[in-house]
N, C-alpha and C positions, 0 to 999 in steps of 0.2 A: 586399712590404716587411715585414721582420720587426719585432718590437716594439722591439728595441734601436735599429734604424735610425730607426724612427718617433719614439721618445723623443728621440733626438739632434736630429731636425728640430724637434720641439716646443720643446725647450730653446732652440735657436737663435732661433726666432721669438719666444719669450717674452723673451729677453734684449734683442732689438731693440725690442720693445714697451715694455719697462721704461724704455728711454731717452727715451720720450715723457713720462714722469712727472717733474714738477718740484716742488721744495719749495714748500709753501704751497697746493698743489692740494687740492680736494675730489675724492676718487677713488672710483670704483666698481670693485669687484673681483669678477670672475665666478667660475665654478665649472668644475671639470674638471681633467683631467690636464695640459693645456697651461698652464692658469692656475696650477697648483701650482708649475711652474717659474718663472712670473712672480713669484709671491709670494716664492720663495726669492731671486730676484734683487733684488727690492725690499728684502728683509731685509738682504741683503749691502750694498746701497747705504746703508741706514740705519746699519748698523754701521760701515762703512768711509768713507762720504762724508757722513754726518750728514743724510741725507734726512729731512725733516719734512713731514708731511701735515696740512693743516688739518682734514680729516675723511676717514674711510674708511667705506664701506658695502660689505658683502659680500652675495653672493646665496645663501650656504649656510652652515650651521654648520661645515662642513669648512673652508671658506676663512676663516671668522671665527677658528676655532681656530688655524689656521696663521699668520694675520696677527698674532694676539695672542702667539703663541710667539716671533715676531720683535720683539715690543715695541711694536707699533702698537696704538693705541686704536681700537676699532671702534664705529661709531655706528649707530643705527637710521635707516632711510631717512626716516622721518617727522620726524626732527629736523634734516634737511638740506634747505634750500630748493631748491638745484639743484647737481648734481655737475658739475665741470668736464670730467671725462673718465671713461669706463667702458671697461675692457679686459676682454674675455671671449673664450672660445672659441666654436666653432660646430660643429655636427654636419655641416652642409652649407652651402656658400657658392656661390651662383649667380653667373653672369657680371654680372648687374645689381645685385649686392650684397644681394639678398634671401637669407634663410637659414632653415634649420631648426635649432631648438635645443630642449633639453629631454631629451636622452638620459640625463642624470643625475637627472632628475625635479624640477629646480628652476626650471622654465620661468616660473612665475608671478612669483616674485621677480626673476628675470632680466629679464623684460619690464618690470616696474615700475621697476627701476633704469635700464634703457636709455632709457625714455621721459622720465626725469627727469634726463638728462645732456645737456650741451651737445654732446658729441661721443662717438661710440661707435666703438671700434676692435676688430676681431676678429683673433685670432691662430690660425692653422691651419697644418697641413702640407698638402702638395699633394693628399693622398688625399681631402681634404674638399671640394675645388673641383670643381664640375660646371657644365656649360653651362645646364642646367635643373634646378630643384629636384626631387630624387628620390634614390633609392638609400638612403633611411633612413626608418624609420617616423616618422610625424608624431604627436607626443604631444598628447593633449587631456586637460586636468585637469577632472574632473567631480565634482559634489557627490554624496555617497553617497545622499541622499534620492531622487534621480531617476536614478541611474546606470544602472539596468537599462533604463529607457525610452530614455535617451540611446544606450546600446549598440545597442538594437534599431533605433533611428532611423538610426544610422550604417550598420548592416548593410543596412537597406532601401534606403539611398542608394548602396549599392555601394562603400562606403569600406573594407570588409574590416577591421573592428575586432578588436583583441585586447586583453585585459586585460594591463596591466603587472604582472608577478608578482614577489614577493620570496619565493623558496622555493616553498612550496605555497599561500601566501596572497597576496591582492592587495596590491600595494605601496601604502602609505599615505604621502602627501606630508607635507611640513612643516606644511601647513594642514589636515591630516586628511581629504584627499580622495583619490580614486582617479585613475589615469591609464589612458586608453584609447589604444592606439597604432593609428593608421590606416595601412593599407598601400596607399598609392596611389603608383605609380611609373611615370612621373614625375607630379608634381602638375600636373594639366591647366591650371587657371587659378588660380594662387595667390591673387589678389585676390578671386576669386569664392568660393573655399573659405573664405578668412579671413572674408569677410562672412557666409557661412552659419553658421560656427561662432560668430562674434560675436553672432549673433541667435538662437542656440539656447539656450533656457532650461535651466539646469543645468550649462552649460559655464562653468567658472571662467576658463580661459585655454587658449590653444593655442600650438603651437610654431612657427607661421609668423611670422617676424620680418621684416616687409616695410618697406622704406624707413626703416630705422633705422641701419644701419651706413654709415659714411662713409669708412672706411679699413680695409684688410685687409693684414696682414703674413703673407706666405705663405712657408713654408720648403719648398724644393724638394730633391729627392733628389740633385741634382748639387752640393749644398752652397751654392747661392745663396739669398739672402733677397730676396723681392720685396715692395716696399711699394707696394701698389695703391691708388690714390685714386679715389673715385667721381667 
């Protein structure tokens, strides 16, 4: 599938997802190329239909800037008790609705927004859908103070770590941390790996999003849009 076709599918899924947003909602808005299409559709609805949101929280500065360009006021997550709905993309979506996220480096904020939402919807094209989690590096955000020890620990555990790079330097996240991408394909026991990472000192967050998504809007190459419910 070429990029033009993939972008067409992403836009179709994003437009369908935007239809779930109602005036008066407290909305979480994710990050990524598919979400960029979602934001444009929300902006169109604001301009043409008068869509008004009670609160908006975004998971990256890119999404924040785009929402503000459409005239939406963007809030901090700490100022919102609970979001009604969060719409985000995913790097991989398994048959049981577990996912891998963080390809854009915003996994920590993405997960914080997700767990503070009544409902989480992911919008993806069919290339992101898999039977079992895999086919994409698993990002782990680590503190600089112990990042070398974490990297070696992951290596010793057979998780095939690689530093996420930005040019010749290590990528620095919004929170000033580094990302180590683990190359495990497929992820053998997602719950077990998540528990291991959750209990590893120095790990800030990881890209295993388990038991969070309740609905997935999937754009297929034949032009159909699938609304899959958990």
